[in-house]
C-alpha positions as YAML, in Angstrom:
chain: A
units: angstrom
residues:
- id: 1
  name: MET
  ca: [131.73, 96.19, 74.64]
- id: 2
  name: ARG
  ca: [131.08, 92.96, 76.58]
- id: 3
  name: LYS
  ca: [132.10, 94.59, 79.84]
- id: 4
  name: LEU
  ca: [129.78, 97.51, 79.19]
- id: 5
  name: LEU
  ca: [126.87, 95.19, 78.39]
- id: 6
  name: GLY
  ca: [127.57, 93.15, 81.53]
- id: 7
  name: LEU
  ca: [127.65, 96.31, 83.63]
- id: 8
  name: VAL
  ca: [124.33, 97.53, 82.16]
- id: 9
  name: VAL
  ca: [122.66, 94.16, 82.86]
- id: 10
  name: MET
  ca: [123.96, 94.21, 86.42]
- id: 11
  name: ILE
  ca: [122.71, 97.77, 87.07]
- id: 12
  name: VAL
  ca: [119.26, 97.05, 85.60]
- id: 13
  name: SER
  ca: [118.96, 93.84, 87.64]
- id: 14
  name: ALA
  ca: [119.90, 95.64, 90.84]
- id: 15
  name: ALA
  ca: [117.40, 98.43, 90.14]
- id: 16
  name: ILE
  ca: [114.57, 95.95, 89.51]
- id: 17
  name: SER
  ca: [115.34, 93.96, 92.64]
- id: 18
  name: THR
  ca: [115.50, 97.14, 94.76]
- id: 19
  name: ALA
  ca: [112.16, 98.35, 93.38]
- id: 20
  name: ASP
  ca: [110.53, 94.97, 94.07]
- id: 21
  name: SER
  ca: [111.78, 94.81, 97.65]
- id: 22
  name: ALA
  ca: [110.74, 98.40, 98.35]
- id: 23
  name: SER
  ca: [107.18, 97.85, 97.15]
- id: 24
  name: ALA
  ca: [106.70, 94.42, 98.71]
- id: 25
  name: LYS
  ca: [105.91, 94.82, 102.39]
- id: 26
  name: LYS
  ca: [105.14, 91.60, 104.25]
- id: 27
  name: MET
  ca: [101.94, 91.15, 106.23]
- id: 28
  name: LYS
  ca: [102.81, 90.88, 109.89]
- id: 29
  name: GLN
  ca: [99.58, 89.42, 111.19]
- id: 30
  name: VAL
  ca: [96.01, 88.62, 110.19]
- id: 31
  name: LEU
  ca: [93.96, 90.32, 112.90]
- id: 32
  name: GLU
  ca: [90.49, 89.26, 111.75]
- id: 33
  name: ALA
  ca: [88.86, 87.22, 109.02]
- id: 34
  name: ARG
  ca: [85.08, 87.02, 109.28]
- id: 35
  name: MET
  ca: [82.11, 85.93, 107.25]
- id: 36
  name: ALA
  ca: [78.49, 86.42, 108.25]
- id: 37
  name: CYS
  ca: [76.39, 83.23, 108.36]
- id: 38
  name: ALA
  ca: [72.79, 83.47, 109.57]
- id: 39
  name: LYS
  ca: [71.97, 79.76, 110.01]
- id: 40
  name: ALA
  ca: [75.24, 78.01, 110.74]
- id: 41
  name: PRO
  ca: [74.86, 75.14, 113.22]
- id: 42
  name: PRO
  ca: [76.31, 76.05, 116.64]
- id: 43
  name: ASN
  ca: [78.61, 73.03, 116.65]
- id: 44
  name: LEU
  ca: [80.46, 74.29, 113.57]
- id: 45
  name: THR
  ca: [83.44, 76.54, 114.16]
- id: 46
  name: ILE
  ca: [83.20, 78.40, 110.86]
- id: 47
  name: GLY
  ca: [84.78, 81.64, 112.12]
- id: 48
  name: PRO
  ca: [87.88, 80.13, 113.74]
- id: 49
  name: LYS
  ca: [88.43, 77.77, 110.78]
- id: 50
  name: PHE
  ca: [88.24, 80.64, 108.30]
- id: 51
  name: LEU
  ca: [90.59, 82.81, 110.40]
- id: 52
  name: SER
  ca: [93.09, 79.94, 110.68]
- id: 53
  name: HIS
  ca: [92.94, 79.39, 106.92]
- id: 54
  name: VAL
  ca: [93.57, 83.08, 106.13]
- id: 55
  name: LYS
  ca: [96.46, 83.21, 108.61]
- id: 56
  name: ARG
  ca: [98.05, 80.15, 107.03]
- id: 57
  name: MET
  ca: [97.68, 81.62, 103.52]
- id: 58
  name: CYS
  ca: [98.73, 85.22, 104.25]
- id: 59
  name: GLU
  ca: [100.90, 85.85, 107.31]
- id: 60
  name: GLY
  ca: [104.52, 86.62, 106.49]
- id: 61
  name: LYS
  ca: [103.79, 86.95, 102.76]
- id: 62
  name: THR
  ca: [103.76, 90.01, 100.54]
- id: 63
  name: GLU
  ca: [100.37, 89.10, 99.05]
- id: 64
  name: CYS
  ca: [97.77, 86.36, 99.04]
- id: 65
  name: SER
  ca: [94.42, 85.60, 97.47]
- id: 66
  name: VAL
  ca: [91.82, 84.08, 99.79]
- id: 67
  name: GLY
  ca: [88.14, 83.26, 100.04]
- id: 68
  name: PRO
  ca: [85.88, 80.96, 102.04]
- id: 69
  name: GLY
  ca: [85.23, 78.84, 98.93]
- id: 70
  name: GLU
  ca: [88.70, 77.34, 99.44]
- id: 71
  name: LEU
  ca: [87.55, 75.95, 102.76]
- id: 72
  name: PHE
  ca: [83.78, 75.42, 102.59]
- id: 73
  name: ALA
  ca: [81.53, 74.05, 99.84]
- id: 74
  name: ALA
  ca: [79.28, 76.56, 98.07]
- id: 75
  name: GLY
  ca: [76.18, 74.49, 98.91]
- id: 76
  name: ASP
  ca: [77.06, 74.45, 102.61]
- id: 77
  name: MET
  ca: [77.63, 78.22, 102.68]
- id: 78
  name: GLU
  ca: [74.28, 78.76, 100.97]
- id: 79
  name: ARG
  ca: [72.51, 76.44, 103.44]
- id: 80
  name: TRP
  ca: [74.16, 78.26, 106.38]
- id: 81
  name: GLY
  ca: [73.02, 81.64, 105.05]
- id: 82
  name: CYS
  ca: [76.53, 82.94, 104.38]
- id: 83
  name: ASN
  ca: [75.56, 85.41, 101.69]
- id: 84
  name: LYS
  ca: [76.75, 88.81, 102.83]
- id: 85
  name: GLY
  ca: [80.42, 88.52, 101.97]
- id: 86
  name: PHE
  ca: [83.44, 88.47, 104.23]
- id: 87
  name: PHE
  ca: [86.40, 90.63, 105.19]
- id: 88
  name: VAL
  ca: [90.04, 90.30, 106.18]
- id: 89
  name: LEU
  ca: [91.89, 92.76, 108.47]
- id: 90
  name: ILE
  ca: [95.68, 92.65, 108.44]
- id: 91
  name: SER
  ca: [98.50, 94.37, 110.28]
- id: 92
  name: CYS
  ca: [101.38, 95.60, 108.15]
- id: 93
  name: GLY
  ca: [103.48, 96.65, 111.14]
- id: 94
  name: GLY
  ca: [102.97, 99.23, 113.86]
- id: 95
  name: SER
  ca: [99.64, 101.02, 113.56]
- id: 96
  name: ASP
  ca: [99.33, 100.24, 109.83]
- id: 97
  name: LYS
  ca: [96.14, 98.15, 109.57]
- id: 98
  name: GLN
  ca: [94.28, 97.48, 106.34]
- id: 99
  name: GLN
  ca: [90.87, 95.94, 105.75]
- id: 100
  name: TYR
  ca: [89.79, 94.10, 102.62]
- id: 101
  name: PRO
  ca: [86.03, 93.49, 102.18]
- id: 102
  name: SER
  ca: [84.35, 91.26, 99.60]
- id: 103
  name: ASP
  ca: [81.05, 91.60, 97.79]
- id: 104
  name: ASN
  ca: [80.03, 87.96, 98.25]
- id: 105
  name: VAL
  ca: [81.35, 84.72, 99.72]
- id: 106
  name: LYS
  ca: [81.92, 83.09, 96.35]
- id: 107
  name: GLN
  ca: [84.75, 85.40, 95.35]
- id: 108
  name: LYS
  ca: [88.39, 85.53, 96.38]
- id: 109
  name: ILE
  ca: [90.06, 88.77, 97.39]
- id: 110
  name: ASP
  ca: [93.67, 89.85, 97.00]
- id: 111
  name: VAL
  ca: [95.24, 90.91, 100.28]
- id: 112
  name: PHE
  ca: [98.52, 92.85, 100.56]
- id: 113
  name: CYS
  ca: [100.20, 95.71, 102.36]
- id: 114
  name: ASP
  ca: [100.41, 98.97, 100.47]
- id: 115
  name: ALA
  ca: [103.90, 100.18, 99.61]
- id: 116
  name: PRO
  ca: [105.69, 101.97, 102.47]
...
């Protein structure tokens, strides 16, 4: 009976691990991460900083949750006129590209590659 139970546990564990690895495709590259800011001072590099942040949080991972609020203060984004949301464009390998838009800059979005 013990051997049978051990065999069942092993088969179930293998099936779960296979299902997880099949559905979890890693993001190859963050191609773009942009937010629209109407009044940002020209000396601020908001775009490149946000892109760098998203790359650091997402590339090579199966999923991530990102937003500009992790990098910039809400008051600063309001003063800069960043109120139209943002988007992230990722490459999941080959020609598989996926875009994730947000409704506003205060939220975070979940970014991941769809299952193969």
